[in-house]
C-alpha positions in Angstrom: -3.5 8.6 16.4 -2.1 5.2 15.4 -0.6 4.5 12.0 -3.2 1.7 11.6 -6.1 4.2 12.0 -4.4 6.6 9.6 -3.9 3.9 6.9 -7.5 2.6 7.4 -8.8 6.2 7.0 -6.8 6.7 3.8 -8.0 3.4 2.4 -11.6 3.9 3.3 -11.6 7.5 1.8 -10.0 6.4 -1.5 -12.2 3.3 -1.7 -15.4 5.2 -1.1 -14.4 7.9 -3.6 -13.6 5.4 -6.3 -16.8 3.4 -5.9 -18.9 3.9 -9.1 -16.0 5.9 -10.7 -15.0 3.4 -13.3 -12.4 5.6 -15.0 -10.6 6.2 -11.7 -10.7 2.5 -10.7 -9.2 1.6 -14.1 -6.3 4.0 -13.4 -5.6 2.6 -9.9 -6.2 -1.1 -10.3 -3.4 -3.6 -10.7 -3.2 -4.3 -14.4 -0.1 -6.4 -15.1 -0.2 -5.7 -18.8 -0.1 -1.9 -18.4 2.6 -2.2 -15.8 4.8 -4.2 -18.2 4.1 -2.2 -21.4 3.7 1.3 -20.0 5.7 1.2 -16.8 2.8 2.1 -14.6 4.5 0.7 -11.5 2.4 2.9 -9.2 -0.4 0.4 -9.6 1.4 -2.0 -7.3 0.6 0.4 -4.4 -2.6 2.1 -5.5 -4.4 -1.2 -6.1 -4.1 -1.8 -2.3 -6.1 1.3 -1.5 -9.2 0.5 -3.5 -11.9 -2.2 -3.2 -14.5 -3.9 -5.2 -17.5 -3.1 -3.0 -18.5 -2.2 0.6 -18.3 -5.8 1.9 -14.8 -6.3 0.4 -13.7 -3.0 2.1 -15.4 -3.8 5.4 -13.9 -7.3 5.7 -10.3 -6.1 5.0 -10.5 -3.0 7.2 -12.1 -5.0 10.1 -9.2 -7.5 10.0 -6.7 -4.6 9.5 -7.9 -2.8 12.6 -7.7 -5.8 15.0 -4.5 -7.4 13.7 -2.8 -4.2 12.6 -3.3 -2.5 16.0 -1.8 -5.4 17.8 1.2 -5.7 15.4 1.8 -1.9 15.6 2.0 -2.1 19.4 4.4 -5.1 19.2 6.7 -3.3 16.7 6.7 -0.2 19.0 7.7 -2.4 21.9 10.3 -4.5 20.0 11.9 -1.8 17.9 11.4 1.4 19.7 11.2 4.6 17.7 11.9 2.9 14.4 9.1 0.4 14.9 6.6 2.7 13.2 8.8 2.8 10.1 9.1 -1.0 10.1 5.4 -1.3 10.4 4.7 1.1 7.5 7.3 -0.6 5.3 5.9 -4.1 6.1 2.4 -3.1 5.1 3.2 -1.3 1.9 5.8 -3.7 0.8 3.5 -6.7 1.5 0.9 -5.1 -0.9 3.6 -5.0 -3.6 5.1 -8.5 -2.9 1.7 -10.2 -2.7 0.9 -8.9 -6.2 4.0 -10.2 -7.9 2.6 -13.7 -8.7 -0.4 -12.0 -10.3 1.8 -9.7 -12.3 4.0 -12.5 -13.7 1.0 -14.8 -14.4 -1.0 -12.1 -16.2 1.5 -9.7 -17.6 0.5 -10.5 -21.2 -3.3 -10.3 -20.4 -4.6 -6.8 -21.1 -8.0 -7.6 -19.5 -6.8 -8.8 -16.1 -7.3 -6.4 -13.2 -6.9 -6.9 -9.4 -7.5 -4.7 -6.4 -7.7 -4.8 -2.6 -5.6 -4.7 0.5 -5.7 -8.4 1.2 -2.0 -9.0 0.7 -1.0 -6.3 3.2 -3.6 -7.3 5.7 -2.6 -11.0 5.4 1.0 -10.1 6.2 -0.2 -8.4 9.5 -2.3 -11.4 10.4 0.6 -13.8 10.1 3.0 -11.6 11.9 0.5 -11.6 14.7 0.2 -15.4 14.5 4.0 -15.8 14.7 4.2 -13.5 17.8 1.1 -14.9 19.5 0.5 -18.4 18.1 -1.8 -19.5 21.0 -4.0 -16.4 20.9 -7.5 -17.4 19.7 -8.7 -16.3 16.3 -12.4 -16.7 15.6 -14.0 -17.3 12.2 -17.3 -15.3 12.0 -17.2 -14.9 15.8 -18.2 -18.5 16.2 -15.4 -21.0 15.5 -12.4 -20.1 17.6 -9.0 -21.8 17.6 -5.3 -21.0 18.4 -3.8 -18.7 15.9 -1.3 -21.2 14.5 -4.1 -23.7 13.7 -6.0 -20.9 12.0 -2.8 -20.1 10.0 -2.5 -23.7 8.8 -6.1 -23.8 7.8 -5.9 -20.4 6.1 -2.8 -21.5 4.0 -4.4 -24.8 3.0 -7.7 -23.1 2.0 -6.0 -20.4 0.0 -3.7 -22.9 -1.8 -6.7 -25.1 -2.6 -8.9 -22.3 -3.9 -6.0 -20.9 -5.8 -5.6 -24.2 -7.7 -9.3 -24.2 -8.5 -9.1 -20.6 -9.7 -12.8 -20.2 -10.4 -13.9 -17.5 -8.0 -12.2 -14.3 -9.3 -10.3 -13.9 -6.0 -6.5 -13.5 -6.0 -5.7 -16.4 -3.6 -2.0 -16.2 -4.7 -1.9 -12.6 -3.2 -3.3 -14.0 0.1 -0.7 -16.7 0.2 2.3 -14.6 -0.7 1.2 -11.8 1.6 1.0 -14.2 4.5 4.3 -15.8 3.7 6.0 -12.4 3.4 4.7 -11.4 6.8 6.3 -14.4 8.4 9.6 -13.9 6.6 9.7 -10.2 7.4 9.1 -10.8 11.1 11.7 -13.6 11.3 14.3 -11.5 9.4 13.9 -8.4 11.7 13.1 -10.3 14.9 14.7 -13.8 14.6 13.9 -14.9 18.2 10.2 -14.8 17.2 10.7 -18.2 15.5 12.1 -19.8 18.6 9.3 -18.3 20.7 6.7 -19.6 18.3 8.2 -23.1 18.4 8.3 -23.2 22.2 4.8 -22.0 22.6 3.3 -24.4 20.0 5.3 -27.3 21.4 4.1 -26.7 24.9 0.5 -26.4 23.7 0.8 -29.8 21.9 2.4 -31.4 24.9 -0.3 -30.2 27.3 -3.3 -30.5 25.0 -2.9 -33.7 23.0 
């Protein structure tokens, strides 16, 4: 069984168990104030394995399955036996890194909480885009475009929504998770950047 399936299974099990268990959710959510004042650093990880509701969980796990499965196979091909450890480290560290902006912004706000795997999933999506920039990505199965164009649109949308800050979604986590995924892949597989440039340049030359 793949690591992606195992991580999805763990996330689904914990998320379902925590639904309607408010006390448990409060102990697992990212609460920057409690992390700062009581040293509850475990929340950086546990917050990535719980979700607000079924639709929140479904969307994240759907994306996790498709992009995570592809990235896991790539890492196995690129890095051999250690690829699985790179993959696990990428996902878990992305959950933590993507939460840091929220932590610093709300560390003095006792009432702020956040949850969800979006930062980790976002990192996998953008690793996939870096490795396969011309592979089509579809929005709601209808609007399809090359991955690099999707990535540009995704970043612009998350930045804009983050500036508005009126929908209770941690857009900073999405942005930082995506950026971290790119940096991680470039650091451990530098030729991915050149390959990305060559593929996108050829697409531009032949399409525009």
